[in-house]
KOLDOVEX-344825 format. One line per field, with one value per atom (N, C-alpha, C): residue number from 1; atom name; x, y, z. Coordinates in Angstrom, 1 decimal. Example, Ala and Ser with C-alpha at 12.3 -4.5 7.8 and 13.67 -1.06 7.14 Angstrom:
REM residues 2
i (1 1 1 2 2 2)
at (N CA C N CA C)
px (13.2 12.3 13.2 12.8 13.7 12.9)
py (-5.7 -4.5 -3.3 -2.2 -1.1 0.0)
pz (7.8 7.8 7.8 7.1 7.1 7.9)
END
This chain:
REM residues 157
i (1 1 1 2 2 2 3 3 3 4 4 4 5 5 5 6 6 6 7 7 7 8 8 8 9 9 9 10 10 10 11 11 11 12 12 12 13 13 13 14 14 14 15 15 15 16 16 16 17 17 17 18 18 18 19 19 19 20 20 20 21 21 21 22 22 22 23 23 23 24 24 24 25 25 25 26 26 26 27 27 27 28 28 28 29 29 29 30 30 30 31 31 31 32 32 32 33 33 33 34 34 34 35 35 35 36 36 36 37 37 37 38 38 38 39 39 39 40 40 40 41 41 41 42 42 42 43 43 43 44 44 44 45 45 45 46 46 46 47 47 47 48 48 48 49 49 49 50 50 50 51 51 51 52 52 52 53 53 53 54 54 54 55 55 55 56 56 56 57 57 57 58 58 58 59 59 59 60 60 60 61 61 61 62 62 62 63 63 63 64 64 64 65 65 65 66 66 66 67 67 67 68 68 68 69 69 69 70 70 70 71 71 71 72 72 72 73 73 73 74 74 74 75 75 75 76 76 76 77 77 77 78 78 78 79 79 79 80 80 80 81 81 81 82 82 82 83 83 83 84 84 84 85 85 85 86 86 86 87 87 87 88 88 88 89 89 89 90 90 90 91 91 91 92 92 92 93 93 93 94 94 94 95 95 95 96 96 96 97 97 97 98 98 98 99 99 99 100 100 100 101 101 101 102 102 102 103 103 103 104 104 104 105 105 105 106 106 106 107 107 107 108 108 108 109 109 109 110 110 110 111 111 111 112 112 112 113 113 113 114 114 114 115 115 115 116 116 116 117 117 117 118 118 118 119 119 119 120 120 120 121 121 121 122 122 122 123 123 123 124 124 124 125 125 125 126 126 126 127 127 127 128 128 128 129 129 129 130 130 130 131 131 131 132 132 132 133 133 133 134 134 134 135 135 135 136 136 136 137 137 137 138 138 138 139 139 139 140 140 140 141 141 141 142 142 142 143 143 143 144 144 144 145 145 145 146 146 146 147 147 147 148 148 148 149 149 149 150 150 150 151 151 151 152 152 152 153 153 153 154 154 154 155 155 155 156 156 156 157 157 157)
at (N CA C N CA C N CA C N CA C N CA C N CA C N CA C N CA C N CA C N CA C N CA C N CA C N CA C N CA C N CA C N CA C N CA C N CA C N CA C N CA C N CA C N CA C N CA C N CA C N CA C N CA C N CA C N CA C N CA C N CA C N CA C N CA C N CA C N CA C N CA C N CA C N CA C N CA C N CA C N CA C N CA C N CA C N CA C N CA C N CA C N CA C N CA C N CA C N CA C N CA C N CA C N CA C N CA C N CA C N CA C N CA C N CA C N CA C N CA C N CA C N CA C N CA C N CA C N CA C N CA C N CA C N CA C N CA C N CA C N CA C N CA C N CA C N CA C N CA C N CA C N CA C N CA C N CA C N CA C N CA C N CA C N CA C N CA C N CA C N CA C N CA C N CA C N CA C N CA C N CA C N CA C N CA C N CA C N CA C N CA C N CA C N CA C N CA C N CA C N CA C N CA C N CA C N CA C N CA C N CA C N CA C N CA C N CA C N CA C N CA C N CA C N CA C N CA C N CA C N CA C N CA C N CA C N CA C N CA C N CA C N CA C N CA C N CA C N CA C N CA C N CA C N CA C N CA C N CA C N CA C N CA C N CA C N CA C N CA C N CA C N CA C N CA C N CA C N CA C N CA C N CA C N CA C N CA C N CA C N CA C N CA C N CA C N CA C N CA C N CA C N CA C N CA C N CA C N CA C N CA C N CA C N CA C)
px (11.2 11.8 11.2 12.1 11.7 11.4 11.8 11.7 10.2 9.8 8.4 8.0 6.8 6.4 6.4 6.1 6.1 7.0 7.7 8.6 7.7 8.3 7.7 7.4 8.3 8.2 7.0 6.8 5.6 4.3 4.3 3.1 2.8 3.9 3.7 3.2 3.7 3.2 1.8 1.3 0.0 -0.9 -0.5 -1.3 -1.3 -0.2 -0.2 -1.2 -1.3 -2.2 -3.6 -3.9 -5.2 -5.6 -4.6 -4.9 -5.1 -4.3 -4.5 -5.8 -6.2 -7.5 -8.7 -8.5 -9.5 -9.6 -8.5 -8.4 -9.0 -8.6 -9.1 -10.6 -11.2 -12.7 -13.5 -12.8 -13.5 -14.1 -15.2 -15.8 -15.0 -15.1 -14.4 -14.7 -15.9 -16.2 -15.5 -15.4 -14.6 -13.1 -12.6 -11.2 -10.9 -11.8 -11.6 -11.6 -12.6 -12.7 -11.4 -10.8 -9.6 -8.4 -8.4 -7.4 -7.5 -8.7 -8.9 -8.4 -8.8 -8.4 -6.9 -6.3 -4.8 -4.1 -4.7 -4.1 -4.2 -5.4 -5.6 -4.6 -4.4 -3.5 -2.1 -1.7 -0.3 -0.1 -1.1 -1.0 -0.9 -1.7 -1.6 -0.2 0.4 1.8 2.8 2.5 3.4 3.3 2.1 1.9 2.6 2.5 3.2 4.7 5.2 6.7 7.1 6.3 6.6 6.7 5.8 5.8 7.0 7.5 8.6 9.9 9.9 11.0 11.8 11.0 11.6 11.5 12.5 12.4 12.3 13.1 12.9 11.6 11.0 9.6 8.6 8.8 7.9 7.9 9.1 9.2 8.6 8.8 8.3 6.7 6.2 4.7 4.1 4.7 4.2 4.4 5.5 5.7 4.6 4.2 3.1 1.8 1.5 0.3 0.2 1.4 1.5 1.2 1.8 1.6 0.2 -0.5 -1.9 -2.7 -2.5 -3.2 -2.9 -1.6 -1.1 -1.4 -0.9 -1.0 -2.3 -3.1 -4.4 -5.5 -5.8 -7.0 -7.0 -5.9 -5.8 -5.8 -5.1 -5.0 -6.3 -7.2 -8.5 -9.5 -9.3 -10.2 -10.3 -11.5 -11.7 -12.0 -10.9 -11.1 -11.8 -11.9 -12.6 -14.1 -14.6 -16.0 -16.5 -15.6 -15.9 -16.2 -15.9 -16.3 -15.7 -16.4 -16.0 -15.7 -16.5 -16.2 -14.9 -14.5 -13.2 -12.1 -12.3 -11.3 -11.0 -12.1 -12.0 -11.3 -11.7 -11.1 -9.6 -9.2 -7.8 -7.0 -7.6 -6.9 -6.8 -7.9 -7.8 -6.8 -6.7 -5.7 -4.3 -4.1 -2.8 -2.5 -3.5 -3.3 -2.9 -3.6 -3.4 -1.9 -1.5 -0.1 0.9 0.6 1.5 1.5 0.3 0.2 1.1 1.0 1.8 3.3 3.7 5.1 5.6 4.8 5.2 5.4 4.4 4.5 5.8 6.2 7.4 8.7 8.7 9.8 10.0 8.9 9.0 8.7 8.3 7.9 6.6 5.7 4.5 3.3 2.9 1.8 0.5 0.4 -0.8 -1.1 -0.1 -0.3 -0.7 -0.2 -0.6 -2.1 -2.5 -3.9 -4.8 -4.3 -5.1 -5.4 -4.3 -4.4 -5.4 -5.2 -6.1 -7.5 -7.8 -9.1 -9.8 -9.0 -9.5 -9.8 -8.9 -9.2 -10.3 -10.5 -11.6 -12.9 -13.0 -14.2 -14.6 -13.6 -13.9 -14.3 -13.6 -13.9 -15.3 -15.7 -17.1 -18.1 -17.9 -18.8 -18.9 -17.7 -17.6 -18.4 -18.2 -18.9 -20.4 -20.9 -22.3 -22.9 -22.1 -22.6 -22.6 -21.6 -21.5 -22.7 -23.0 -24.0 -25.4 -25.6 -26.8 -27.1 -26.0 -26.1 -26.1 -25.9 -25.9 -27.3 -27.6 -28.9 -29.0 -30.2 -30.4 -30.1 -30.3 -30.1 -28.8 -27.9 -26.6 -25.5 -24.3 -23.1 -22.6 -23.1 -22.6 -23.2 -22.5 -22.9 -24.1 -25.1 -26.2 -26.0 -26.6 -26.5 -27.3 -26.9 -27.6 -29.0 -29.9 -31.3 -31.5 -32.7 -33.0 -32.6 -31.9 -31.5 -30.2 -29.7 -28.5 -27.4 -26.2 -25.0 -24.1 -23.4 -22.4 -21.0 -20.1 -18.8 -18.1 -17.4 -16.8 -15.4 -15.1 -13.8 -13.4 -12.2 -11.7 -10.7 -10.7 -9.8 -8.9 -7.6 -6.6 -6.6 -6.5 -6.4 -5.0)
py (31.7 30.7 29.4 28.4 27.0 26.1 26.5 25.7 25.5 24.3 24.1 24.9 25.3 26.0 25.2 23.9 23.0 21.8 21.4 20.3 19.0 17.9 16.6 16.2 16.5 16.2 16.9 18.1 18.9 18.3 17.8 17.2 15.9 15.1 13.9 14.2 15.3 15.7 16.1 16.8 17.2 15.9 15.0 13.7 13.0 13.0 12.3 12.9 14.2 14.9 14.6 14.5 14.1 12.7 11.8 10.4 10.4 11.1 11.0 11.6 12.7 13.3 12.3 11.6 10.7 9.5 9.1 8.0 8.5 9.7 10.2 10.4 10.7 11.0 9.7 8.6 7.4 6.6 6.0 5.0 3.7 2.9 1.6 0.8 0.8 0.1 0.6 1.9 2.6 2.2 2.2 1.9 0.5 -0.5 -1.8 -1.8 -1.1 -1.0 -0.4 0.6 1.2 0.2 -0.7 -1.7 -2.7 -3.1 -4.0 -3.4 -2.1 -1.4 -1.2 -0.9 -0.8 -2.1 -3.2 -4.5 -4.8 -4.5 -4.7 -3.9 -2.7 -1.8 -2.3 -2.7 -3.3 -4.5 -5.4 -6.6 -6.3 -5.3 -4.9 -4.3 -3.6 -3.1 -4.3 -5.3 -6.4 -7.2 -7.3 -8.0 -7.3 -5.9 -5.1 -5.3 -5.3 -5.4 -6.8 -7.8 -9.2 -9.3 -8.6 -8.6 -7.9 -6.8 -6.0 -6.7 -7.8 -8.5 -7.5 -6.7 -5.7 -6.4 -7.2 -7.9 -7.0 -5.9 -5.1 -4.4 -4.0 -3.4 -4.4 -5.6 -6.7 -7.0 -7.1 -7.4 -6.3 -5.0 -3.9 -3.9 -4.2 -4.2 -5.4 -6.5 -7.7 -7.5 -6.9 -6.6 -5.7 -4.7 -3.8 -4.6 -5.4 -6.2 -7.1 -7.8 -8.6 -7.8 -6.6 -5.8 -5.4 -5.1 -4.7 -5.9 -7.1 -8.3 -8.6 -8.6 -9.0 -7.9 -6.7 -5.6 -4.8 -5.1 -4.3 -5.3 -6.1 -6.9 -8.0 -8.6 -9.7 -9.1 -7.9 -7.3 -6.8 -6.4 -5.9 -6.9 -8.2 -9.2 -9.4 -9.4 -9.7 -11.2 -11.9 -13.4 -13.9 -13.1 -13.5 -13.5 -12.4 -12.2 -12.6 -12.7 -13.0 -14.4 -15.3 -16.7 -17.4 -18.3 -19.1 -18.3 -17.2 -16.4 -15.7 -15.1 -14.5 -15.5 -16.7 -17.8 -18.2 -18.3 -18.7 -17.6 -16.3 -15.2 -15.1 -15.4 -15.4 -16.4 -17.6 -18.7 -18.3 -17.7 -17.3 -16.3 -15.3 -14.3 -14.9 -15.9 -16.6 -17.2 -17.8 -18.5 -17.4 -16.3 -15.2 -14.7 -14.6 -14.1 -15.2 -16.4 -17.5 -17.4 -17.2 -17.0 -15.9 -14.7 -13.6 -13.8 -14.5 -14.8 -15.7 -16.7 -17.7 -17.0 -16.1 -15.3 -14.5 -13.9 -13.2 -14.1 -15.2 -16.1 -16.7 -17.1 -17.9 -17.1 -15.8 -15.0 -15.6 -16.0 -16.8 -15.9 -15.7 -14.8 -15.5 -16.8 -17.5 -17.3 -17.3 -17.0 -15.6 -14.6 -13.2 -13.1 -13.8 -13.7 -14.4 -15.5 -16.2 -15.3 -14.7 -13.8 -12.6 -12.1 -11.0 -11.4 -12.6 -13.1 -13.3 -13.9 -14.2 -12.9 -12.0 -10.7 -10.0 -10.1 -9.4 -10.0 -11.3 -12.0 -11.5 -11.5 -11.0 -9.5 -8.7 -7.3 -7.1 -7.8 -7.7 -8.1 -9.2 -9.6 -8.5 -8.0 -7.0 -5.7 -5.3 -4.1 -4.3 -5.4 -5.8 -5.8 -6.4 -6.4 -5.0 -4.2 -2.9 -2.0 -2.2 -1.4 -1.9 -3.2 -3.7 -3.2 -3.0 -2.5 -1.0 -0.3 1.2 1.7 2.8 3.4 4.1 4.2 4.8 6.2 7.0 8.4 8.9 7.9 8.3 7.4 7.9 7.1 6.4 6.6 5.9 4.5 3.6 2.3 2.2 1.3 1.1 -0.2 -0.2 -1.5 -2.6 -3.8 -4.9 -5.1 -5.3 -5.6 -7.1 -7.5 -8.9 -9.7 -10.8 -11.6 -11.1 -9.9 -9.3 -9.5 -9.6 -9.6 -8.5 -8.0 -6.9 -7.5 -7.4 -7.9 -7.2 -8.0 -7.5 -7.1 -5.8 -5.2 -4.3 -4.1 -3.1 -2.3 -1.0 -0.1 0.5 0.2 0.7 2.2 2.8 4.3 4.7)
pz (-8.1 -7.2 -7.5 -7.7 -8.1 -6.9 -5.7 -4.5 -4.2 -3.8 -3.4 -2.1 -2.0 -0.9 0.4 0.3 1.5 1.2 2.2 2.0 2.0 1.5 1.6 3.0 3.9 5.3 5.9 5.5 5.9 5.5 4.3 3.8 4.5 4.8 5.6 7.0 7.6 8.9 8.9 7.9 7.7 7.6 6.8 6.6 7.9 8.7 10.0 11.0 11.0 11.9 11.5 10.1 9.7 10.1 10.0 10.4 11.9 12.7 14.2 14.6 13.9 14.2 13.9 12.7 12.4 13.4 13.9 14.9 16.2 16.6 17.9 17.9 16.7 16.6 16.3 16.0 15.5 16.7 16.4 17.3 17.3 18.3 18.3 17.1 16.6 15.4 14.2 14.1 13.0 13.1 14.3 14.5 13.9 14.2 13.8 12.2 11.7 10.2 9.6 10.3 9.8 9.9 10.9 10.9 9.8 9.5 8.3 7.0 6.9 5.7 5.6 6.7 6.7 6.4 6.9 6.5 5.1 4.5 3.1 2.2 2.6 1.8 2.0 3.2 3.4 2.5 2.5 1.7 0.2 -0.2 -1.6 -2.0 -1.0 -1.3 -1.3 -0.4 -0.4 -1.7 -2.2 -3.5 -4.6 -4.7 -5.7 -5.5 -4.3 -4.1 -4.5 -4.3 -4.7 -6.2 -6.9 -8.4 -8.9 -8.2 -8.6 -8.1 -7.4 -6.8 -5.9 -5.1 -4.2 -2.8 -2.4 -1.2 0.1 0.2 1.4 1.5 0.4 0.4 0.7 0.2 0.5 2.0 2.6 4.0 4.9 4.5 5.2 5.2 4.0 3.9 4.6 4.5 5.2 6.7 7.1 8.6 9.1 8.3 8.7 8.8 7.8 7.9 9.1 9.4 10.6 11.9 11.9 13.1 13.3 12.2 12.3 12.8 12.3 12.8 14.2 14.5 15.9 16.9 16.7 17.7 17.6 16.5 16.4 16.6 15.5 15.5 16.7 16.8 17.8 19.2 19.4 20.7 21.3 20.4 21.0 21.3 21.0 21.3 22.8 23.3 24.8 24.9 25.1 25.1 26.3 27.4 28.6 28.4 27.8 27.6 26.2 25.3 23.9 23.6 24.6 24.4 23.2 22.6 21.5 20.3 20.0 18.9 19.0 20.1 20.3 20.2 20.7 20.6 19.2 18.4 17.0 16.2 16.5 15.8 16.1 17.4 17.8 17.0 16.9 16.2 14.7 14.1 12.7 12.5 13.4 13.3 13.4 14.2 14.3 12.9 12.3 11.0 9.9 10.0 9.0 9.2 10.4 10.6 10.0 10.2 9.6 8.1 7.5 6.1 5.6 6.3 5.9 6.1 7.2 7.4 6.4 6.0 5.0 3.6 3.4 2.1 2.0 3.1 3.1 3.0 3.7 3.7 2.4 1.7 0.5 -0.8 -0.6 -1.7 -2.4 -1.5 -1.9 -2.1 -3.3 -3.7 -3.2 -3.3 -2.9 -1.4 -0.6 0.9 1.1 0.4 0.5 0.2 -0.9 -1.4 -0.4 0.2 1.2 2.5 2.9 4.1 3.8 2.6 2.2 2.1 1.5 1.4 2.8 3.7 5.0 5.8 5.7 6.4 5.7 4.4 3.7 4.2 4.4 4.8 6.2 7.1 8.5 8.5 7.7 7.6 7.1 6.1 5.6 6.6 7.3 8.4 9.5 9.8 10.9 10.5 9.2 8.8 8.8 8.3 8.3 9.7 10.7 12.1 12.7 12.4 13.0 12.4 11.1 10.5 11.1 11.3 11.8 13.2 14.0 15.4 15.5 14.4 14.5 14.4 15.2 15.0 13.7 13.2 11.8 11.8 12.9 12.9 13.5 13.8 14.4 13.9 14.1 13.7 14.9 16.1 17.3 17.3 18.0 18.1 19.1 18.8 19.6 20.4 21.6 22.3 21.6 21.8 21.1 21.6 20.7 21.1 21.2 21.5 21.6 20.4 20.5 19.4 18.6 19.0 18.4 19.3 18.7 19.5 19.1 20.0 19.7 20.0 19.0 19.3 20.5 21.3 22.4 22.1 22.2 21.9 23.0 23.2 24.2 23.4 23.6 23.0 24.0 23.9 24.9 24.9 26.0 26.1 26.3)
END
C-alpha cells in the first residue's frame, strides 16, 4: 500500500497539540520569549516571500508578525504599573508595526530588516533580564531582589 500512514492534517494536529502543551506549561517569561521567536520566524518568512516576489505569502507572514507584536507583545504590557519603560516599549512596538506595514505596502526589505533588528534587540535584553532574575536551581521566575527590576507583564487567562 502506497498511502501514508498519517495524513498531513494529522501531523499538523500533532504539532499543534505539542505547541499548545508547550504554551500551557510555559512561564510568563518563556511565553514572551516564544512571542519574540515567532515574530522573528514570521519576518524571516516574509523576507523569503519578498525575495520570491510572492506577495500573498509576504502579506500573510507580515500579518502574522504584526499580530504577534500587536496582540502579543504590546497587549501584555502593564502600562499602569510599568511606568516609563512600558510606555517606551509601547511606542517602540507601534513603530515596529509601522515598519512591518510599510514593508508590506512597499515591498521594502530594509523596513523588514529594521523591524527584525529592533525586535531582536528587545528580545535579547528580555532574555538577559529573565535569566538574571531566574533562580539558579529552578526554571521559575524569582522575585526581584534589591537593585533588580522585574518586567511587569500580565498574561490573559
